[in-house]
N, C-alpha and C positions, 0 to 999 in steps of 0.2 A: 036486280042480281048483280051489274054494272057498279050501279051506287052502294054496295056494298061492299062491293070489295075495295072500290075508293076510299070509304070511310073508313073501313081496319085499315088499311095502309097510312090514312089521316093520323087515325089515332098514334098505330107505332113510331109513327115520324116525332110527334111531339112529346109520348113516354119517351126516348131517342134521347130528345133534346135537350127534356128536362133533366134526364139522369146525368146527363155530358155537362148540363150548366150547375150541378150540388157537387159534380166530385170536381170542378173545375174552382169552382169555389172552396171547396176545403182544401185543396192544394194550396190553392191561393193564402189560405187560412194558416197552413203551415208550415209554408217560405215565411209568412210575414212574421210565427211566432219562432220559429227557427231564429230568422235573423238578429229580432231581439232576442235570444235566449241570452245570456252571460255567464260560464263558468263559475260555479263558486270560488273562492280566494283557494291559492292551496299555502300548506302551512312550511314553512322552510325556517333552515337558521342563517342567522348573520352575521356580520362581522364588518366592522369598519378598519381601510387601510389605515395604518399609522406608520409613526418615523421609529426610526429606531439607529444605532449607530451599529454596525458587526465589523467584527475581525475581516479585515482582508487577508485572503487566505489564498497562495499557488497551489494548485492541488496536481499533484504526477504521480506516475507510480512508476517504482523503483522496484530495485532487487537485490537481497540480501547479499554482503559481500565478508567474507570474516577477516576479521582487523590481521591477523597472521595466519597463514594456513601451507602447508607442503608436503611435497608425500617424501615422506622418508628413505632412503636407499641405502643401501648397502653402498660402503667408499672402495671399499677392496672385496676380492673375492676371498670364498672360504665355504664352509658345511656350517649348518646351524646347529650349535649345540645344548641353546637355551633361549628359551624363549617367554619374556617375563610380565607377558600383557594381554589381555583378552580386550578383541574386538569390544566397540565403544565406550573402552576404560577413560576415566576420566582421571590425566597426570600432571603430575608437575614439574617442570624444569629441572632437566640435572637424571630423571628414573630413566633405570635401565628396559629397555627396549629385547633386543638380540643381544646376543653372544655365537660371535664366529668362532671355528675352531682356532686355537692358538698357541696348541700344542708345539707345534716346531718353533715358534718363535719361545714360548716360555723353556726349551731346552736350551736356545742360542743364546738366553740371556743373562745368566749366570757368566758363561765364559767372558761375553763381550765384558761383566762385572768388573772380573778377575783381571782383567787387561786392562781396566781404568786405574783399577787399582795398583797392578803393578809400573803403570807410565805415569800415576803422581808420586809413588817414590822414586822413580829416578828423575820425576825431575827436582823434588826436595833434595835430592843427592845432588844434580848438577847443579843447584840454586848454590849448594857449600862448596862446590870443587871451584865453581865459576869465583866465589867472591876471595876464593884463596888463592886464584890464579893458576888454580891445575891442571884445568881444561881449557876450552877455547871457547867463545862465544856464539862459534859455527857449532859447535857440540852440545851447547845450552838448547840453544834453538831448536838441531833437533830433538832432543827432548819436552821441548816447549811444543813441537808441530805432533809430537809422538802420544802426547800427551790429550791434546783437543782431539785427534784424531778416533781414539781411542773413546773417549769420550762419546764424540757425535756416532760413533757407532752403534754405541748400547742406546742413546738417545732414538738412532732410529728404529729399535728394537724396538724399544718403548709404546714411541708414533703408530706403530704398526700393530701390538694390543690393543694401545688405545682407538683406534681407527678399528679395530675387529670389533669392539666392544661400541655399539649403536645405543647411544643415549636420547632424549625428549631435548629436543633444542629450547621447547617453552613447552610453558603451559597450557592444557588448552586440553580438547577430548578426541578421542586415536576413531578411526573407521575402522572397517571391515579389514580383518587379515589377509595377507597375499603371500605370507610364507607357510612353511612348513619345516616341524622340528627335524633336524635331519638333511634338511633340501641345500644342494649345492645351490650358492648363488654368486652372478656375476657381478663386476662391477657395477653397480650405477643401476642395479635391480631393486622397484619397488619393494617396499618392505610394510607398511601402510599411512593411510595418508593423517594429518593431522591438523584441526583447526581451533583458532580460540574463539570461541562463539558469545563470551562475555568479556566486556561488552562487542557491538557489532556494526558491520560501518552498511549503509543504505545508500546508492548511488541513486539515482534519478537523472532525467533530462526538464529542462524547463525554456522556453523560447528566446531567444537574443535579446527579445525588448524586454522582456522581465529582470536583466541582468544589472541594470541600473541601480535599481532597489537591493538585490544582495551582496550578501558580505558573510563573513565567517563571525562565528555567534549567536544567528538566526537560531530560534527555536524553533522546527519542527515537532509535524505529529502525527505516530506512525499508528495503523490501524492494518492487521492481518487475517484473514479468514479462519487460521488457525485458533485465535486471540479473538473471538467477535466480540466480548465483551469490556474489552479492554483496550486504553489507546496510551501508546508510549511515548516519552516523552526525550526527545532527542534536541544535537546541534548541529550546525553546519561546519564542517570542520576544514574545509576545502572545495574550491569552485575552481574546472579547469582555466588556463589560461587558455585557451582555444577555443574558439565555438565550431563545430560541423560545419566544412565548408556546403556538405549535401541536403542536411534540415536544419541547418542555421539554428539546433540546439545549443545549450551547453552543459555540459557533465558538471554535476552536481555531488558531493560527496558531506552525508550525514554521519554521524556518531549517537548510538544509544544505548541505553543498558538493554541486558536481555535477560532477563531475570527466570531463574529455572532453563535456562536453554530450548523456550521453547519455538524460537525463531532460527531458522535452518540456513545456509548461504544456497543462494540459488535460487528460495523465493521471493515473488512479489508480494509489494505490498503496496498499501494508499499511503500517500505522501503529500501530508498539507504545511507548507512555507507559512509561518505567522509573520504578517510585514508588521513592521512599528506603528504604519499607521491605519485610522481606522476609517470605515465609511458609511457613511449616512442614507441608510435605502429607505423605502417606502414598501413595509408586508402586509400581506395578507395571508389566510390559511392555502395552504398547497392545494385543497382541497375545492376551493372555489374553481379552481382550473377548465375550464371547459376546453381539454388538446383537440389540434384538430390541423389537416395538416397542412391549410392555407394563412394559417394563422391562432394560436391562443386566446381565448377567450372567458371572458366573466359576466356574470349578470349582475348590473347596479339595483339596485333598492331607490325609485323614488315614491313622490308622492306627487298626487294625479287627481284634481279636480272633475269630480262626476258633473256632466251636466244637464243631466236630467234629473239626481236627486240632490247635488250639491254638497255632497260627500265627500272628505277627502279619503281616496283608498291609496295604498301601497301599489302602484306594478314593476315588472320587472324590465329592463332595457339590456339587452349584449351589446360586452363593449368590445372593441378589439385590446389586446394586451400585449407588450412587448417583458419577458420575463427576462431575468437577471438570475444572480445564486439562490440556493439553496439553502438552508441553514431549520435541520429538526421538519415540522410541519411547518415552516412558514417559505414563503417563495419572496422575491425583491421584482418588484414591477418597476422598471425601466420610465417606463413611460404607456400613455393611457389610461391612468386613475390620477387623480389628484385626494390629498391627506381628509380622510373624515367622511370618504364615500363609505356610502353602505353596501357590500355583496354578500349575494347568496353564497354558504359554504356547505352545504351537502348537497348531493341530489342535482348536479348542475344539469346533469346529462337527460335527465327529465323535462325539463320547464321550456318553453319556447318564447322569442321575444314578446313583450306585450303582456304578458298574462297576470291577473290580479294577486294579491298575494299576502299573506299574515305570518308576520315574527311571530316565530316561537322560539324562542333559547332555552329551554329549559332540557330537553333532553340535547344539547348542544354538545359537541364531544369537547375535550380542554386541547387544544394547541398547547404545545411545549417546544421551546427553539433546540433542547433538548433531554427529545422524551423518553423514557427508561420502556419500552413497552416489556408486560408481564407474560414470560409465556404459561398459558389458563388452558 
C-alpha cells in the first residue's frame, strides 16, 4: 500500500516537472521571438532643410490714432437753434455743424454798421476841412479815432455771430451728437467729436537695440482682426527723439491709407517694419517641429545598414533644434540642422527615436511662405 502511494506521488512530481519544463521552453521561445521582432517601417512624408533669404522684419503691436481728432465745442454760451449734421456723417472743412441763437447780435449789427457809416462820412469831411486848414489836427485825429472805434464795435458783433456759428475745422467723420435742438450750451461744452480717418496713424514701440536701423520712410505692413485677408502698406513718418526710461522702448509713428475707413482710432493692429537688409536662413516646414517644454526637436531621416540582411534602411533620429522666425508654413532653424538633411514633416508626435520609416510624399501637403488657405 505504501509503495503504491509513493509511486503515485513520484508520477505526479514527474508530470509537474515535465509541464513546468514545457512552459519554460515556450516562454523562452516567445521572449526570443519578441526580442527578434522588428515592427514594419512607418510611412512618413519628408522634406529637406533648405537655405532661403527672408526679409528682416521687426514685429510689434500698434495702436491706431487719427491724423487729426478734436472734440468740437461751443466757444460762447447760447441756445441751439439749428443742428446741421447727423451722428456719423462724413463732412468737409467749413461745413456748418451748429448755429446758436444770434438774434440779439443780429439786432445790434445794423446800428453798429450805421455808426461806422456816420464815422466814415465824418472822417471824409474832416479830411477836406483839414486840407483847407479849417479844423485843427486834433479834431481830425478825433474823427479818425471815432471811425476806427465804430468799425471795431461792428467787427466785434460780427465775430460774436461767427463764433456762434460752429463749423468743421477740417474734413473727417463725426462721432455721436452730444447736444439737442433748443439746448442751452455753456462756453466749452462738447458738441461732437471729429476724426480724420484716411490716412490714419499707427503708434507702436520697439526696443532701443533696434533704433540704429530705423529711420523715417521705412515701409511697414499692418494687419488687423477687422481686415483678416488684407495687409495695409504704410511708412514710418516719425520716431520719438527720447527713449522710455522705464521700458527702454522707443515710440514710432507710421502713416497708412485707410480705405473705406474700416480702421478706427484706438484699435490695436499688428505691425511689421520691413528693414532694407535681408537675412539668410535655414528653413523647414513648421509641421516638422515636435514642441516640448525642455526643447523643440525634429526627426532626422538617416540611412542605416541592417547587420543581418545587409540592406540599407531608413531610420529616424530625434534631434534638438533652436528655432528662429516663422514665415507662412516654414520656420527658420538657427542651430541643430544642416542644409540638405531630411526631416519628417507630418505626424511627428507618433514617432519614436530609432524607428524605421519609408518616405512617401504622394500625400504630402504643399508648404508655402505665403499661404492662402480656403475657407472650406
